[in-house]
C-alpha positions in Angstrom: -42.7 180.0 62.9 -39.5 181.0 61.1 -39.5 179.9 57.5 -43.3 179.7 57.1 -44.6 181.4 54.0 -47.5 181.1 51.6 -47.3 182.4 48.0 -50.6 182.3 46.1 -52.4 183.7 43.1 -49.3 183.5 40.9 -47.8 181.8 37.9 -45.3 179.6 39.7 -42.9 177.6 37.4 -41.9 174.7 39.6 -39.4 173.0 37.3 -41.1 169.8 38.3 -42.1 168.0 35.0 -45.0 166.3 36.8 -46.4 169.6 38.0 -44.8 172.4 35.9 -47.0 175.4 36.7 -49.1 176.1 39.8 -50.7 179.1 41.4 -49.5 178.5 45.0 -46.6 177.2 47.0 -46.6 176.6 50.8 -43.3 176.6 52.7 -43.1 175.5 56.3 -39.9 175.7 58.4 -37.9 176.5 55.3 -39.1 173.5 53.2 -41.8 173.3 50.5 -44.8 171.4 51.9 -47.3 171.9 49.1 -47.6 173.1 45.6 -50.8 173.4 43.5 -54.0 175.4 43.7 -54.5 178.3 46.2 -57.0 176.1 48.1 -54.7 173.2 48.4 -51.7 175.3 49.6 -53.9 177.1 52.1 -55.3 173.8 53.4 -51.8 172.5 53.9 -50.6 175.6 55.7 -53.5 176.3 58.0 -52.7 179.5 60.0 -49.7 181.1 58.5 -47.8 184.2 59.7 -47.2 185.6 56.2 -49.1 185.1 53.0 -48.2 186.9 49.8 -50.6 187.5 46.9 -48.5 187.3 43.8 -51.2 189.0 41.7 -50.3 187.0 38.6 -46.5 187.5 38.9 -44.1 184.7 37.9 -42.1 182.9 40.6 -39.5 180.3 40.1 -37.0 178.3 42.2 -34.2 180.6 43.4 -31.6 181.0 40.7 -28.4 178.9 40.8 -25.3 180.4 39.2 -23.2 177.3 38.3 -19.9 179.2 37.8 -19.2 182.6 39.3 -16.5 184.3 41.4 -18.4 185.8 44.4 -15.2 186.8 46.2 -14.2 188.8 43.1 -17.7 190.1 42.6 -17.6 191.9 45.9 -13.9 193.0 45.5 -14.6 194.4 42.1 -17.0 197.0 43.5 -13.9 198.9 44.8 -12.2 198.9 41.3 -12.6 201.2 38.3 -15.3 200.2 35.9 -13.6 200.0 32.5 -16.6 198.5 30.6 -18.0 199.6 27.2 -20.2 201.5 27.5 -19.6 204.0 28.9 -15.9 203.8 27.9 -15.3 203.8 24.2 -11.6 204.5 23.7 -8.3 204.1 25.5 -8.4 207.8 26.3 -11.6 207.1 28.4 -9.7 204.5 30.4 -6.7 206.7 30.8 -9.0 209.6 32.0 -10.4 207.3 34.7 -6.9 206.4 35.9 -5.9 210.1 35.9 -8.9 211.0 38.0 -8.1 208.2 40.5 -4.5 209.5 40.9 -6.0 212.7 42.4 -7.9 210.6 45.0 -5.1 208.3 46.1 -1.7 209.1 47.7 1.4 208.3 45.7 2.3 204.6 45.7 -1.2 203.3 46.1 -2.4 200.8 43.6 -5.1 201.7 41.0 -7.0 198.7 39.7 -9.7 198.6 37.1 -11.6 195.8 35.4 -13.7 195.2 32.4 -12.1 196.7 29.2 -12.4 194.9 25.9 -10.1 196.0 23.2 -12.4 194.5 20.6 -15.1 197.1 21.6 -12.8 200.1 21.9 -12.4 202.5 19.0 -8.6 201.9 19.1 -9.1 198.1 18.7 -6.0 197.4 20.8 -5.0 196.9 24.4 -3.7 199.9 26.4 0.1 199.8 27.1 2.3 201.0 29.9 3.0 204.1 27.9 -0.6 205.1 27.8 -0.8 204.7 31.6 2.6 206.1 32.5 1.6 209.4 31.0 -1.0 210.0 33.7 0.2 207.8 36.5 3.9 207.9 36.9 3.8 207.6 40.7 1.0 205.0 41.1 1.2 201.3 40.2 -1.7 200.6 37.8 -3.3 197.4 36.7 -6.2 197.3 34.2 -7.8 193.9 33.8 -9.5 192.8 30.6 -13.1 191.7 30.8 -12.1 188.0 30.5 -9.7 188.3 33.5 -7.1 186.4 31.5 -5.2 189.5 30.3 -4.2 192.7 32.0 -2.1 195.7 31.3 0.2 197.4 33.8 2.2 200.6 33.9 5.9 200.8 34.4 5.6 201.3 38.2 3.5 198.2 38.5 5.8 196.2 36.3 8.8 197.2 38.4 7.0 196.1 41.6 6.2 192.8 40.0 9.8 192.3 39.0 9.0 192.3 35.3 11.9 193.5 33.2 13.5 192.6 29.8 15.2 189.6 31.4 12.0 188.2 33.0 11.1 184.9 31.4 7.6 184.0 30.5 6.1 182.0 33.4 4.7 178.5 32.6 1.2 179.0 31.0 1.7 182.8 30.6 3.1 185.5 28.2 4.6 188.9 28.8 4.1 190.9 25.6 7.2 192.7 24.4 8.0 195.4 21.9 10.6 195.1 19.1 13.4 195.9 21.7 12.3 193.2 24.1 10.8 195.6 26.6 7.5 194.7 28.2 4.6 196.6 26.7 2.6 196.3 29.9 0.3 193.6 28.5 0.5 190.3 30.5 -1.5 187.1 29.6 -2.7 184.2 31.7 -0.3 183.2 34.5 1.9 186.2 33.9 -1.0 188.2 35.3 -0.5 186.6 38.6 2.9 188.3 38.9 1.0 191.6 39.2 -1.6 190.2 41.6 1.2 188.9 43.9 2.7 192.4 43.9 -0.6 193.9 45.1 -0.8 191.3 47.8 -3.3 188.7 48.8 -6.7 189.8 50.4 -7.1 189.1 54.1 -9.8 186.8 55.6 -11.7 189.8 56.8 -11.6 191.5 53.4 -12.9 188.3 51.8 -15.7 188.2 54.3 -16.7 191.7 53.4 -16.5 190.9 49.6 -18.8 187.9 50.0 -21.4 190.0 51.9 -21.3 192.6 49.1 -21.6 189.8 46.5 -24.5 188.4 48.4 -26.4 191.7 48.2 -25.9 191.7 44.4 -27.0 188.1 44.1 -30.1 188.5 46.1 -31.1 191.5 44.1 -31.2 189.2 41.0 -32.9 186.3 42.7 -29.7 184.2 43.0 -29.9 182.0 46.1 -27.0 179.6 45.2 -23.7 179.9 43.5 -20.6 177.9 42.8 -17.4 179.7 43.8 -15.1 178.9 40.8 -11.8 178.7 42.5 -10.8 178.4 46.2 -7.0 178.1 46.5 -6.0 179.7 49.9 -6.9 179.0 53.5 -8.1 182.5 54.0 -10.8 182.0 51.3 -12.1 178.8 52.9 -12.0 180.3 56.4 -14.0 183.3 55.2 -16.8 181.1 53.8 -16.7 179.0 57.0 -16.9 182.0 59.3 -20.0 183.3 57.5 -21.6 179.9 57.6 -20.8 179.5 61.3 -22.2 183.0 62.1 -25.4 182.4 60.0 -24.4 185.3 57.7 -23.6 183.4 54.4 -25.9 185.3 52.0 -26.1 182.5 49.4 -25.7 178.7 49.3 -22.1 178.0 48.1 -20.4 175.1 46.4 -16.7 175.6 46.5 -14.5 174.6 43.5 -11.2 173.6 45.1 -8.1 174.3 43.0 -6.3 171.0 42.5 -2.7 172.2 42.6 -3.2 174.2 45.8 -5.7 172.0 47.8 -6.1 168.4 46.6 -3.2 167.0 48.7 -4.7 168.3 51.9 -8.2 167.3 51.0 -7.0 163.8 50.1 -5.2 163.4 53.4 -8.4 164.3 55.3 -10.5 162.0 53.1 -12.7 164.9 52.0 -14.6 164.7 48.6 -17.1 166.6 46.6 -20.3 166.9 48.6 -18.8 167.3 52.0 -20.7 170.0 53.9 -24.4 171.0 54.2 -27.1 172.8 52.3 -25.4 176.1 52.7 -21.7 175.4 52.2 -20.2 172.3 50.7 -17.1 171.2 48.8 -17.8 171.1 45.1 -15.6 170.1 42.1 -11.8 170.0 42.0 -10.7 172.5 39.4 -8.0 173.0 36.8 -7.4 175.4 33.9 -6.6 173.8 30.6 -6.4 177.0 28.4 -7.2 180.7 28.3 -9.7 183.0 26.6 -10.9 183.7 23.1 -10.6 187.5 23.6 -7.0 187.1 24.7 -6.3 184.6 21.9 -5.1 182.2 24.5 -7.9 179.6 24.3 -6.3 176.5 22.9 -7.6 175.8 19.4 -7.4 173.1 16.8 -6.9 175.7 14.1 -5.1 179.1 14.3 -6.6 182.4 15.2 -7.6 184.8 12.3 -4.5 186.4 10.8 -2.1 184.6 13.2 -1.0 181.4 11.5 1.4 180.5 14.4 -1.1 181.1 17.2 -3.1 178.1 18.4 -3.5 179.6 21.9 -1.9 178.3 25.1 -1.9 175.2 27.3 -2.0 176.1 31.0 0.1 173.0 31.7 1.6 170.1 29.8 -1.2 167.9 28.5 0.1 164.8 30.2 0.3 166.6 33.5 -3.4 167.6 33.2 -4.3 164.0 32.6 -2.4 162.9 35.6 -4.1 165.4 37.8 -7.5 164.5 36.5 -6.8 160.8 37.2 -5.7 161.6 40.8 -8.7 163.8 41.6 -11.1 161.3 40.0 -9.6 158.4 42.0 -9.9 160.5 45.2 -13.7 160.8 44.6 -14.0 164.3 43.3 -16.2 165.7 40.7 -13.9 167.6 38.4 -14.5 171.0 36.7 -12.0 172.1 34.1 -11.9 175.6 32.5 -11.8 174.7 28.7 -12.8 177.2 26.1 -11.0 176.2 22.9 -11.9 173.1 20.9 -8.5 171.6 21.4 -8.7 172.1 25.1 -12.1 170.6 25.3 -10.8 167.5 23.4 -8.1 167.1 25.9 -10.5 167.4 28.9 -12.8 164.8 27.4 -9.8 162.5 26.8 -8.7 162.9 30.4 -12.2 162.3 31.8 -12.7 159.2 29.6 -9.3 157.8 30.6 -9.9 158.3 34.3 -13.3 156.6 34.2 -11.8 153.6 32.3 -9.0 153.3 34.9 -11.2 153.8 37.9 -14.9 153.3 37.1 -17.2 155.4 39.2 -21.0 155.7 39.0 -22.1 159.0 37.8 -19.1 161.2 38.4 -20.7 164.2 36.6 -17.4 165.8 35.6 -17.9 169.3 34.2 -16.4 171.5 31.4 -16.4 175.1 32.6 -17.5 177.4 29.8 -17.2 174.7 27.1 -17.2 177.4 24.4 -15.9 176.3 21.0 -17.2 172.9 20.0 -18.7 171.1 17.0 -21.5 168.6 16.8 -19.2 165.6 17.1 -17.8 166.9 20.3 -21.3 167.5 21.6 -22.2 163.8 20.9 -19.1 162.8 22.8 -20.1 165.0 25.8 -23.5 163.3 25.8 -21.9 159.8 25.6 -19.6 160.5 28.5 -22.3 162.1 30.7 -20.2 165.3 31.1 -21.9 168.5 32.1 -21.2 171.7 30.2 -21.3 174.9 32.2 -21.8 177.5 29.4 -21.3 181.2 30.0 -24.8 182.0 28.9 -24.2 185.8 28.9 -20.9 185.7 27.1 -22.2 186.2 23.5 -24.1 189.3 24.6 -20.8 191.0 25.4 -18.2 189.2 23.4 -19.7 188.5 20.0 -17.4 191.1 18.3 -14.3 189.6 19.9 -15.3 186.0 18.9 -15.9 187.1 15.3 -12.6 189.0 15.1 -10.6 186.1 16.5 -12.3 183.0 15.1 -14.8 184.0 12.4 -18.5 183.1 12.2 -18.4 179.5 11.3 -16.2 178.4 14.2 -18.7 179.8 16.8 -21.6 177.9 15.3 -22.0 175.8 18.5 -20.8 178.3 21.0 -23.0 177.8 24.1 -25.3 175.7 22.0 -28.2 175.2 24.4 -30.6 173.9 21.8 -28.2 171.3 20.5 -27.2 170.3 24.1 -30.9 169.6 24.8 -31.4 167.7 21.5 -28.7 165.3 22.7 -30.1 165.0 26.2 -27.3 167.0 27.8 -28.0 168.8 31.0 -26.2 172.2 30.7 -26.1 174.5 33.7 -26.1 178.3 33.2 -23.5 180.5 34.7 -22.5 184.2 34.6 -18.7 183.9 35.4 -19.3 187.2 37.3 -17.6 189.6 37.6 -16.4 188.8 34.0 -20.0 189.8 33.0 -22.7 191.0 35.3 -24.3 188.5 37.7 -27.9 189.1 36.5 -29.4 185.8 35.3 -31.9 187.7 33.1 -29.0 188.8 30.9 -28.1 185.2 30.3 -31.8 184.2 29.9 -32.4 186.8 27.3 -29.3 185.8 25.4 -30.4 182.2 25.4 -33.9 183.0 24.2 -32.9 185.5 21.6 -29.2 184.6 20.7 -28.5 188.4 20.2 -25.7 190.5 21.5 -26.0 193.8 23.3 -26.4 195.6 19.9 -29.2 193.3 18.8 -27.0 191.4 16.3 -27.9 187.7 16.0 -25.4 184.9 16.8 -26.5 181.6 15.2 -30.1 181.9 16.3 -30.6 178.2 15.6 -29.5 177.7 19.2 -32.4 179.7 20.7 -34.4 178.0 23.4 -37.7 178.8 25.0 -38.0 181.0 28.1 -39.0 178.1 30.3 -36.0 176.1 29.1 -33.7 179.0 29.8 -35.2 179.4 33.3 -34.5 175.7 33.8 -30.8 176.1 33.0 -30.6 178.6 35.9 -32.5 176.4 38.4 -33.0 172.6 38.1 -30.0 172.2 35.8 -27.7 174.1 38.2 -28.8 171.9 41.1 -28.1 168.8 39.0 -24.6 170.1 38.2 -23.8 170.1 41.9 -25.5 166.8 42.8 -28.3 168.7 44.6 -31.2 168.0 42.3 -33.1 166.3 45.2 -33.0 169.3 47.5 -33.2 172.5 45.4 -33.7 173.9 41.9 -37.3 172.6 42.0 -40.4 173.7 43.9 -41.9 170.4 45.2 -42.7 169.0 48.6 -39.5 168.4 50.6 -37.3 170.8 48.6 -35.7 173.9 50.0 -38.0 176.9 50.1 -35.8 179.1 47.9 -37.8 181.3 45.5 -37.4 184.2 43.1 -40.5 186.4 42.5 -40.6 188.7 39.5 -42.4 191.9 39.0 -44.6 190.6 36.3 -45.6 187.5 34.3 -42.4 186.9 32.4 -44.1 185.0 29.6 -45.9 188.2 28.7 -42.6 190.1 28.2 -41.1 190.5 24.8 -37.9 188.3 24.6 -35.9 191.4 23.7 -37.0 193.1 26.9 -36.4 190.3 29.4 -33.4 192.0 30.9 -35.7 194.8 32.0 -37.6 192.5 34.3 -36.8 193.0 38.0 -36.9 190.6 40.8 -39.4 191.8 43.4 -38.6 189.2 46.2 -35.8 186.8 46.9 -36.7 184.1 49.4 -34.4 181.6 51.2 -35.9 178.9 53.3 -39.2 180.7 53.4 -37.6 183.9 54.6 -37.7 187.1 52.5 -34.0 188.2 52.2 -34.5 190.8 49.5 -37.5 193.0 48.7 -37.3 195.5 45.8 -38.0 199.0 46.9 -41.5 200.1 46.0 
């Protein structure tokens, strides 16, 4: 029968506190029917079409990425990879653009993603002058790793209508030189002017991007993900088409952008949770601030060496509170991008005021990223029952930028998984891919070691155990989407979504966890990915 599978002779971490580690799990018709000893699982299954000897390998519930951008993960595969390594200087980025001009006809857009000025030898953003030198006839857009800042060449700026008279859009900045001319660097909502000039993706191209993203997710054992921002009908239709055709490669919770979608959803009476096990409406979403690397995250205190810069608000603070109140009253869970400590204060104020005005049982409002906090803020998060969604891989890639912009003391509680746990807070792990790679093992190693890619420690008081880290990517992710009773745990009645690793992960050095490969990804008892060899 479809969805019948027996896994035995393994070290299966169930995430069920009453039965945390077993040797076997039996799945029938896509649901777990037994966990325990090999004998017990075999007895429950009887004759089974497929039985897999794990030979001591670790298996866990399928990974759940609580905040990613699958549409962009797939689309990014067509863009230039600007990350460091292999690129170490602006000349490397420019060389990539120059090579691309030889492949594309004049007038075609060149898009790249992933540079970080803090890791480049130049320690600055590229400018339009750098890009104009090699691409005078192609519009070029290079997107910083955080996706909150980009740089465009003169041709791209012209197509976007950006000139010396163009005002800064609300919630955005256009960097200018001493003469008032645009340098090419655009921040936050100003970035959208360039995206609009490129043009919106079609429903078909979004479908193709989601299929590509699904291939990447399955390779890493990810069976569920939250799409962190649906704003357009084409995006929702693409997801629905894949679900209707039985081709959606991962279970998806869709964060619906409040400004673009809340009115329509309210009129129809739709709320968080509408849908099924494969596709459902998730939180309503807002942005409160920007990023640390772009110095646009809203802070209580100024950025290093910039006394006038506290970062940006993405909207007037009272407007944000009004939108939270409206979405809360309409029955939505809410997820707000908030990275700076001042932004997080505002979000907590808004959540608390909404709950006082319209009490609801267990709204589970979320703070996406929830980066710069202190212990008093953590205590408040616990008191309000808010769910942090930390970018558990961020410190691996952005430690240098965080230190340059804020200094060491202010990042003491950045992605503080140990302190969250101490206060009983359920934090759900996320990659924010394609901002960083989708691989959960990158985040898991960072949580366990609190080291960046160069091996430098980042407040290792916040290290957690491997089992705890795995829980943030499984059971905690399910809790963050009100699905803790159907997935994220391997127990009878739960979905048969499983990740099988190539080895016993507890025998691997913490510093080598990112080398561990996923051998099998299983959805509803069906093997959807098997590693070659």
